[in-house]
C-alpha positions as CSV (number, residue, x, y, z in Angstrom):
1,M,0.0,0.0,0.0
2,L,2.8,2.4,0.8
3,T,4.4,1.7,-2.6
4,A,1.1,2.5,-4.3
5,H,0.9,5.8,-2.3
6,R,4.4,6.7,-3.4
7,V,3.7,5.9,-7.1
8,V,0.5,7.9,-7.1
9,A,2.3,10.8,-5.5
10,F,4.4,11.1,-8.7
11,L,1.2,10.8,-10.8
12,V,-0.4,13.6,-8.7
13,I,2.5,15.9,-9.3
14,G,2.8,15.1,-13.0
15,V,-0.9,15.3,-13.8
16,C,-1.4,18.5,-11.8
17,V,1.5,20.2,-13.6
18,V,0.4,19.1,-17.1
19,S,-3.3,20.0,-16.5
20,A,-2.4,23.4,-15.0
21,V,-0.2,24.3,-17.9
22,A,-2.8,23.1,-20.4
23,A,-5.5,25.2,-18.6
24,L,-3.4,28.3,-18.4
25,L,-2.4,28.1,-22.0
26,A,-6.0,27.4,-23.1
27,S,-7.2,30.4,-21.1
28,R,-5.0,32.6,-23.3
29,R,-6.7,31.5,-26.5
30,R,-9.9,33.0,-27.7
31,G,-12.0,29.9,-28.2
32,A,-13.3,27.4,-25.7
33,A,-10.9,25.4,-23.7
34,G,-11.8,22.1,-25.3
35,R,-12.6,18.7,-24.0
36,I,-9.0,17.6,-23.4
37,V,-8.3,20.4,-20.9
38,A,-11.5,19.7,-19.0
39,Q,-10.6,16.0,-18.9
40,L,-7.1,16.8,-17.7
41,L,-8.4,19.0,-14.9
42,A,-10.9,16.3,-13.9
43,L,-8.1,13.7,-13.9
44,A,-6.0,15.9,-11.6
45,Q,-8.9,16.0,-9.1
46,T,-9.5,12.3,-9.4
47,V,-5.9,11.4,-8.8
48,L,-5.8,13.7,-5.8
49,V,-8.9,12.0,-4.4
50,A,-7.3,8.6,-4.9
51,Q,-4.1,9.7,-3.2
52,V,-6.0,11.0,-0.2
53,G,-7.9,7.7,-0.1
54,L,-4.7,5.7,-0.1
55,G,-3.4,7.9,2.7
56,L,-6.5,7.2,4.7
57,L,-6.0,3.5,4.2
58,L,-2.4,3.8,5.5
59,L,-3.7,5.7,8.5
60,A,-6.2,3.0,9.2
61,D,-3.3,0.5,9.1
62,H,-1.6,2.6,11.8
63,R,1.2,3.8,9.4
64,R,2.1,7.4,10.1
65,A,4.1,10.0,8.1
66,A,7.4,11.2,9.6
67,E,5.9,14.7,10.0
68,R,2.4,15.8,10.7
69,L,2.7,18.6,8.1
70,H,2.4,15.8,5.5
71,Y,-1.4,15.5,6.3
72,I,-1.9,19.3,6.1
73,Y,-0.2,19.6,2.7
74,G,-2.1,16.6,1.3
75,S,-5.4,17.9,2.5
76,L,-4.7,21.4,1.2
77,A,-3.7,20.0,-2.2
78,L,-7.1,18.4,-2.6
79,L,-8.9,21.4,-1.3
80,A,-7.0,23.6,-3.7
81,T,-8.4,21.7,-6.7
82,L,-11.9,21.7,-5.3
83,A,-12.1,25.4,-4.3
84,P,-12.7,26.8,-7.9
85,W,-16.0,24.8,-8.0
86,V,-17.2,27.2,-5.3
87,Y,-15.3,30.5,-5.8
88,A,-14.5,30.7,-9.5
89,P,-16.3,33.4,-11.5
90,A,-18.9,32.6,-14.2
91,D,-16.8,34.0,-17.1
92,A,-15.4,31.0,-18.9
93,R,-11.8,32.3,-19.4
94,R,-11.5,33.6,-15.9
95,R,-12.9,30.3,-14.5
96,L,-10.3,28.4,-16.5
97,L,-7.6,30.6,-15.0
98,W,-8.9,29.8,-11.5
99,F,-8.9,26.0,-12.2
100,G,-5.4,26.2,-13.8
101,G,-4.0,28.3,-11.0
102,A,-5.6,26.1,-8.3
103,T,-4.2,23.0,-9.9
104,L,-0.8,24.5,-10.1
105,V,-1.0,25.3,-6.3
106,A,-2.1,21.7,-5.7
107,A,1.0,20.5,-7.6
108,A,3.2,22.6,-5.4
109,L,1.5,21.4,-2.3
110,A,1.9,17.8,-3.5
111,V,5.6,18.3,-3.9
112,R,5.8,19.7,-0.4
113,A,3.7,16.8,1.0
114,Y,6.1,14.3,-0.7
115,M,9.1,16.1,0.9
116,T,7.6,15.8,4.4
117,A,6.7,12.1,3.9
118,T,10.2,10.7,4.2
């Protein structure tokens, strides 16, 4: 289980960076963002939920991280990707900027969570 949590950590970081860059680039274009960008953002959220789920399974098995900050960073990464659903403006381009920026913040928090895990 711990190995799966570590592997998914790299997936979280990679998918969040790729989807954030795609969203930020798409927000600069005039047209709609497209289906691929929306799917990448949804994938980033899904991978983060899976990572938190694996972390909760590890906690249930009485395995703890080296530092308690690990839990804060992991939780904040998930909350960062979910926050635009509540706070992002209605304008499509600005909304996409919010999702892209929040996903980039989630990637940074995921990196920090990985650094506090070992």
